[in-house]
C-alpha positions in Angstrom: -11.0 11.0 -3.3 -7.6 10.1 -1.9 -4.8 9.2 -4.2 -1.2 8.4 -3.6 1.6 7.3 -5.9 5.2 6.1 -5.3 7.6 6.1 -8.2 10.6 3.8 -7.9 14.1 4.5 -9.1 15.1 2.7 -12.3 17.7 0.6 -10.3 14.9 -0.7 -8.1 12.3 -1.4 -10.7 13.7 -4.6 -12.1 13.4 -6.2 -8.6 9.6 -5.7 -8.8 9.1 -8.2 -11.7 7.2 -11.2 -10.4 9.1 -14.4 -10.4 7.5 -17.7 -11.2 8.8 -20.8 -9.5 7.3 -24.3 -9.3 7.8 -24.7 -5.6 7.9 -22.1 -2.9 11.2 -20.9 -1.6 11.7 -20.5 2.1 11.5 -16.9 3.3 14.9 -15.6 4.3 15.2 -13.5 7.5 14.3 -9.8 6.8 17.5 -7.7 6.7 17.6 -4.1 7.7 18.2 -1.4 5.2 18.6 -1.6 1.4 19.9 -5.2 1.5 16.4 -6.6 2.1 15.0 -9.2 -0.3 12.9 -7.8 -3.1 9.6 -9.2 -1.7 10.2 -7.6 1.7 11.0 -4.3 0.0 7.8 -4.4 -2.1 5.8 -5.2 1.1 7.4 -2.3 2.9 6.5 0.1 0.0 2.9 -1.1 -0.1 2.6 -0.8 3.7 3.9 2.8 3.5 1.3 3.7 0.9 -1.5 2.1 2.9 -0.5 4.0 6.0 -0.4 7.2 4.0 -4.0 6.6 2.8 -5.1 6.0 6.4 -3.3 9.1 7.5 -5.0 11.2 4.8 -8.4 9.8 5.8 -7.8 10.6 9.5 -6.7 14.1 8.6 -10.1 14.6 7.0 -11.8 13.3 10.2 -12.9 10.1 8.4 -12.9 6.6 9.8 -13.2 4.6 6.5 -11.8 4.4 3.0 -14.3 3.2 0.5 -13.5 1.8 -2.9 -9.8 1.3 -2.1 -7.7 0.1 -5.1 -4.0 -0.5 -5.6 -2.3 -0.4 -8.9 1.2 -1.0 -10.3 2.3 0.6 -13.6 5.5 0.0 -15.5 6.9 2.7 -17.8 10.2 1.6 -19.3 12.4 0.9 -16.3 10.2 2.9 -13.9 7.6 1.3 -11.6 4.8 3.4 -10.1 2.8 2.0 -7.2 -0.4 3.9 -6.6 -3.5 3.6 -4.4 -6.7 5.5 -4.3 -10.0 5.5 -2.4 -12.7 7.7 -1.0 -12.5 8.8 2.6 -15.8 8.6 4.4 -17.2 9.0 7.9 -19.4 6.1 8.8 -21.6 6.2 11.8 -21.6 2.7 13.4 -24.5 1.5 15.7 -22.1 1.6 18.7 -21.3 5.2 17.9 -25.0 6.2 18.4 -26.2 6.9 21.9 -29.2 4.7 22.9 -32.6 6.3 22.6 -34.5 7.1 25.9 
């Protein structure tokens, strides 16, 4: 099983709280560096975790992650993003040479 977690610094955790609005706000242009909006920063963290899971599966010579799950845990002012799944090697029909 593959598992990966990312703990966020206390100063960043408050920006992870979901906000509820009645009408959607327009997406601002993504800004480079630490001045990004909170949603863009969360998306970047999740993308990093997903890529790490894929990299771990590839390092095990696997082409699939089965049972992939993402979780967010809050502990006081700390937020932990985690993901897990099982790396597997699936043989697809196009991977099998035709019979003679």
